[in-house]
MIPA-269350 format. One line per 3 residues: number of its first residue (from 0); for each residue x, y, z of C-alpha. Coordinates in pm, whole numbers. Layout:
% residues N
NUM) X:Y:Z | ...
END
This chain:
% residues 506
0) 390:-3154:102 | 512:-3231:-244 | 853:-3121:-366
3) 697:-3051:-708 | 827:-2700:-762 | 1150:-2765:-577
6) 1270:-2991:-859 | 1235:-2712:-1115 | 1573:-2530:-1123
9) 1414:-2205:-1242 | 1152:-2182:-967 | 1180:-1829:-823
12) 1241:-1803:-447 | 1315:-1527:-193 | 1624:-1603:6
15) 1699:-1300:229 | 1525:-998:382 | 1638:-703:589
18) 1454:-430:777 | 1559:-111:954 | 1374:149:1164
21) 1572:458:1258 | 1427:626:1566 | 1475:988:1668
24) 1840:1017:1568 | 1953:1381:1551 | 1913:1492:1188
27) 2284:1556:1139 | 2365:1206:1251 | 2079:1018:1084
30) 2131:775:805 | 2001:901:470 | 1766:677:273
33) 2054:560:51 | 2255:449:355 | 1948:282:501
36) 1905:81:182 | 2264:-21:192 | 2220:-146:547
39) 1907:-347:475 | 2067:-496:165 | 2356:-623:376
42) 2113:-753:632 | 1927:-937:359 | 2247:-1101:247
45) 2327:-1202:602 | 1975:-1336:639 | 2037:-1557:338
48) 2345:-1686:530 | 2568:-1579:245 | 2704:-1237:348
51) 2876:-979:125 | 2986:-1234:-131 | 2626:-1281:-229
54) 2578:-913:-309 | 2856:-928:-569 | 2650:-1172:-769
57) 2349:-939:-807 | 2256:-889:-1173 | 1933:-695:-1119
60) 1900:-406:-872 | 1556:-240:-823 | 1481:52:-594
63) 1129:156:-492 | 1054:521:-564 | 1194:756:-293
66) 1013:1084:-244 | 1170:1235:70 | 1500:1320:-105
69) 1575:1414:-467 | 1826:1152:-574 | 1901:1156:-947
72) 1956:780:-966 | 1906:584:-643 | 1988:245:-802
75) 2325:377:-935 | 2415:530:-600 | 2317:217:-413
78) 2519:-4:-646 | 2820:219:-585 | 2779:195:-208
81) 2752:-181:-227 | 3046:-206:-468 | 2845:-406:-721
84) 2791:-391:-1096 | 2447:-522:-1184 | 2347:-567:-1544
87) 2036:-361:-1486 | 1936:-86:-1250 | 1561:-21:-1213
90) 1368:256:-1043 | 994:236:-994 | 722:488:-1046
93) 506:604:-753 | 270:360:-580 | 240:154:-269
96) 179:-149:-489 | 533:-142:-627 | 716:-368:-372
99) 481:-662:-436 | 460:-572:-807 | 840:-585:-823
102) 844:-930:-658 | 583:-1054:-909 | 772:-913:-1212
105) 1110:-1030:-1088 | 980:-1382:-1015 | 860:-1409:-1375
108) 1194:-1292:-1509 | 1382:-1541:-1287 | 1157:-1821:-1403
111) 1228:-1730:-1769 | 1603:-1719:-1707 | 1640:-1349:-1763
114) 1753:-1272:-1401 | 1984:-1470:-1182 | 1995:-1279:-850
117) 1792:-966:-769 | 1798:-711:-494 | 1480:-514:-429
120) 1510:-223:-184 | 1346:87:-65 | 1367:347:215
123) 1217:675:337 | 1342:918:604 | 1050:1164:614
126) 1080:1191:994 | 1444:1309:968 | 1371:1549:681
129) 1082:1705:868 | 1289:1742:1189 | 1576:1895:996
132) 1348:2152:836 | 1202:2246:1176 | 1550:2272:1331
135) 1690:2449:1021 | 1955:2182:988 | 2100:2136:644
138) 2116:1768:549 | 2433:1688:356 | 2305:1382:184
141) 2391:1235:-151 | 2244:1357:-477 | 2361:1256:-830
144) 2413:913:-961 | 2548:898:-1313 | 2314:789:-1590
147) 1935:772:-1564 | 1795:447:-1430 | 1542:237:-1622
150) 1202:349:-1499 | 951:63:-1445 | 583:65:-1352
153) 277:277:-1447 | 360:647:-1439 | 13:785:-1466
156) -92:1039:-1207 | -337:913:-950 | -584:1200:-996
159) -735:1366:-1294 | -726:1738:-1355 | -1099:1762:-1290
162) -1053:1591:-951 | -769:1821:-851 | -979:2124:-946
165) -1242:2008:-700 | -996:1938:-412 | -980:1555:-448
168) -601:1529:-429 | -467:1359:-117 | -525:1020:50
171) -667:1200:356 | -927:1359:128 | -1015:1058:-83
174) -1011:747:140 | -1288:880:369 | -1515:873:61
177) -1485:494:53 | -1537:468:428 | -1863:665:433
180) -1992:458:143 | -1909:140:332 | -2093:260:639
183) -2405:352:441 | -2406:18:256 | -2387:-166:593
186) -2672:46:734 | -2461:113:1039 | -2517:423:1259
189) -2239:675:1295 | -2150:582:1652 | -2163:210:1579
192) -1948:252:1272 | -1689:455:1466 | -1677:177:1728
195) -1630:-84:1459 | -1342:114:1309 | -1182:152:1653
198) -1198:-228:1703 | -1059:-299:1355 | -766:-64:1408
201) -701:-180:1762 | -633:-531:1622 | -371:-385:1391
204) -216:-187:1672 | -185:-498:1886 | 32:-655:1618
207) 252:-342:1592 | 306:-348:1968 | 488:-682:1932
210) 691:-584:1622 | 1042:-442:1703 | 1044:-252:1369
213) 708:-81:1427 | 708:297:1467 | 444:295:1742
216) 484:10:1991 | 178:94:2200 | -128:-134:2178
219) -407:119:2152 | -760:40:2262 | -1059:69:2034
222) -1201:357:2239 | -866:548:2227 | -852:510:1847
225) -1215:604:1788 | -1251:889:2041 | -1188:1245:1911
228) -942:1428:2136 | -668:1691:2105 | -413:1419:2031
231) -657:1240:1798 | -819:1520:1603 | -1053:1457:1313
234) -872:1472:977 | -1121:1374:708 | -1456:1252:843
237) -1493:983:970 | -1120:930:1027 | -941:1077:1331
240) -564:1093:1323 | -498:747:1466 | -679:584:1168
243) -451:752:913 | -129:606:776 | 177:762:943
246) 423:874:677 | 659:1066:908 | 887:770:973
249) 1239:653:892 | 1221:296:765 | 1386:70:508
252) 1344:-283:380 | 1498:-508:112 | 1464:-862:-16
255) 1686:-1088:-229 | 1538:-1313:-500 | 1691:-1594:-711
258) 1612:-1935:-854 | 1634:-2275:-690 | 1933:-2364:-907
261) 2117:-2040:-833 | 2041:-2073:-457 | 2199:-2418:-457
264) 2503:-2291:-656 | 2544:-2003:-409 | 2522:-2233:-107
267) 2217:-2069:41 | 2070:-2314:294 | 1720:-2442:208
270) 1578:-2324:540 | 1618:-1970:408 | 1415:-2038:87
273) 1066:-1891:55 | 861:-1991:-246 | 627:-1755:-427
276) 327:-1979:-480 | 113:-1733:-667 | 103:-1375:-794
279) -166:-1143:-917 | -201:-782:-1029 | -469:-557:-1168
282) -595:-201:-1147 | -938:-51:-1106 | -1078:219:-1332
285) -793:465:-1290 | -955:780:-1152 | -1167:780:-840
288) -1444:978:-1010 | -1474:688:-1266 | -1511:402:-1024
291) -1787:147:-1057 | -1879:221:-693 | -1710:315:-367
294) -1759:-8:-166 | -1571:-260:-383 | -1256:-317:-586
297) -1302:-548:-885 | -920:-528:-930 | -838:-657:-582
300) -1081:-941:-640 | -914:-1021:-970 | -559:-994:-843
303) -647:-1218:-550 | -809:-1474:-782 | -497:-1483:-1001
306) -271:-1542:-706 | -491:-1799:-529 | -551:-1994:-852
309) -181:-2006:-922 | -118:-2129:-566 | -395:-2384:-597
312) -551:-2285:-267 | -855:-2100:-123 | -804:-1800:98
315) -912:-2003:400 | -586:-2197:365 | -377:-1883:429
318) -226:-1853:776 | -61:-1509:765 | -236:-1207:611
321) -114:-861:542 | -388:-653:381 | -274:-308:277
324) -389:-75:554 | -329:290:476 | -682:355:596
327) -950:130:737 | -1150:134:408 | -857:-32:229
330) -853:-315:486 | -1227:-373:467 | -1248:-366:90
333) -941:-588:52 | -1087:-833:307 | -1424:-840:134
336) -1287:-879:-212 | -1069:-1173:-107 | -1371:-1345:53
339) -1252:-1312:414 | -1537:-1280:664 | -1560:-972:882
342) -1538:-1191:1194 | -1246:-1399:1071 | -1014:-1447:1372
345) -691:-1420:1169 | -493:-1100:1218 | -516:-888:902
348) -160:-768:927 | 181:-919:1005 | 348:-582:1066
351) 91:-375:1251 | -35:-171:950 | 53:168:817
354) -105:376:1097 | 97:192:1364 | 385:5:1207
357) 450:306:981 | 393:398:615 | 734:461:462
360) 608:607:133 | 585:350:-141 | 789:85:42
363) 555:-35:319 | 475:-368:154 | 841:-458:134
366) 829:-474:514 | 517:-690:494 | 694:-927:256
369) 1000:-941:483 | 784:-1016:789 | 586:-1277:599
372) 912:-1451:506 | 999:-1474:872 | 655:-1608:957
375) 646:-1886:697 | 1007:-1989:777 | 917:-2013:1145
378) 621:-2235:1065 | 717:-2461:774 | 412:-2537:561
381) 225:-2226:666 | 120:-1981:397 | 128:-1601:382
384) -59:-1361:162 | 35:-995:103 | -171:-735:-77
387) -28:-400:-190 | -202:-102:-344 | -109:222:-506
390) -283:560:-528 | -647:544:-413 | -740:174:-418
393) -622:203:-777 | -346:-44:-865 | -306:-373:-682
396) -55:-659:-647 | -84:-982:-449 | 171:-1245:-354
399) 139:-1581:-177 | 439:-1716:14 | 545:-2051:168
402) 872:-2198:290 | 786:-2527:113 | 738:-2580:-261
405) 392:-2617:-396 | 269:-2894:-619 | 359:-2809:-977
408) 577:-2536:-1131 | 564:-2164:-1082 | 300:-2018:-1304
411) 187:-1666:-1366 | -128:-1573:-1549 | -97:-1297:-1809
414) -301:-1020:-1645 | -370:-830:-1965 | -686:-1009:-2091
417) -862:-981:-1756 | -742:-622:-1719 | -917:-532:-2045
420) -1243:-662:-1895 | -1196:-450:-1584 | -1123:-145:-1795
423) -1439:-199:-1991 | -1668:-239:-1688 | -1957:8:-1696
426) -1950:302:-1457 | -2169:607:-1415 | -2082:884:-1665
429) -1924:1194:-1516 | -2094:1531:-1562 | -1834:1808:-1551
432) -2079:2097:-1532 | -2364:1963:-1313 | -2673:2166:-1236
435) -3006:2077:-1077 | -3155:1843:-812 | -2907:1583:-691
438) -2818:1354:-409 | -2495:1253:-226 | -2338:932:-342
441) -2051:965:-92 | -1875:1250:86 | -1629:1365:348
444) -1572:1674:565 | -1218:1796:587 | -1086:1943:912
447) -810:2193:982 | -511:2135:1218 | -720:2236:1514
450) -979:1977:1427 | -1244:2225:1309 | -1451:2136:1000
453) -1350:2352:701 | -1478:2197:380 | -1708:1930:249
456) -1631:1718:-59 | -1913:1543:-240 | -1938:1274:-504
459) -2301:1303:-613 | -2557:1185:-860 | -2795:1394:-1069
462) -3150:1261:-1086 | -3078:1101:-1429 | -2790:912:-1275
465) -2487:1102:-1394 | -2212:1139:-1137 | -2047:1471:-1043
468) -1785:1618:-810 | -1856:1917:-587 | -1766:2104:-276
471) -2023:2215:-21 | -2074:2567:117 | -1831:2636:397
474) -2124:2717:626 | -2054:2561:972 | -2410:2442:1005
477) -2392:2259:668 | -2063:2095:765 | -2182:1997:1111
480) -2499:1850:960 | -2310:1623:729 | -2135:1470:1035
483) -2443:1453:1256 | -2654:1207:1059 | -2625:970:763
486) -2571:1212:473 | -2538:963:192 | -2855:980:-6
489) -2923:1332:122 | -3086:1546:-148 | -3000:1900:-243
492) -2905:2104:-539 | -2579:2135:-733 | -2461:2431:-937
495) -2146:2500:-1132 | -1949:2821:-1099 | -1629:2878:-1298
498) -1603:2509:-1371 | -1637:2396:-1010 | -1942:2226:-870
501) -2105:2328:-543 | -2366:2102:-373 | -2598:2263:-119
504) -2809:2020:91 | -3017:2305:249
END
């Protein structure tokens, strides 16, 4: 393979990675997220074979948004714990896309000479926080941090006021909408689709079983994942618990980035270098109610195209894949938009995925990047691809990694012109006060903590084509009927009461 990019002193590379999973430590003894980030930062420096001296050279420190603890300025507190004085301290907005987005942005700034050595880190300790609340243990963790950090990323809320008014608020309520649409498009029966989902998730689980950092180390069978049981209750139809991302984890990850010239000056061995061959980012029409449809993501397709074009490869050339996997619909749509066949034998995750490896808030993809670094180092010349997404298949970032330089320099396409085209793509107009005959475009049925159906959510179409949001009557027969047969396309009538739509299929 050519040394093309390796001869460019400003070529951005990743040189170190660290991960940590904290398991069932008594809350009073558990590391807080800040301490976890300190630990993975030190592990990343050790992984670069440079140790603590490397950390002192950091001029850019970025922390992925932490939501389990109200730190005032996590980057400032982390810098203090590490004893460093970076020129900039960045803190991201909310979104699972942010780790890969940070890598993309940092790579561009390294290539332009604006950053010399960067630390990107994130951590969550939701498991410890939840256990402490249950045990009524007061956690004496840090707060403060003098001076506000520089906030980076898109700060828009993931849901519109209209969506919230209709109960479309949480991932467990929204991702099933995509899944039911995918099943209807495929023409697959309910039982066959559940079996397919079980098989898809079982493949992810098998990877987690062999990952020492995974939260769940059990390789679960397709039947176990797809079968409704007391330990696997239905959450939002058609997803039982084992198909949902697990956020109640304590996990942290960090990576170090620099340039080829700086890595040489710092004495970092070349066998630690991982090149970023290509990057891409885009977002779909922002709100779920405004999407072009519920079976595709033009933005994933676009972000993948940018990254693959920059790398100069086709997706078939990729050896290691990590497709964001908060819910099975995200995996399927990501796979389809990248042009990966449903029967492709390559594993679709390097970690085990968010339902099995763990979903530490916004920072999951930092783990995927760290694991991909290990994979490409272990097989020189092999290529890894990571996708990351935020909100509800909304904002996307893609990175392509290799331990060898690619032919030609690092290039990054300006995403703005193509983003303008995505923003302008036509979508069904939204009717806020629907009334009259209508049909279901997609839907879900939400279940309570005992697994009983409690509410239906519908994205529907009026006969003239306008889209609307609605709930269904809470009638048990209505809810059971939606889960007993293919309900997409089912006709009924919608009415609006006090600004809220109600769709009745009876």
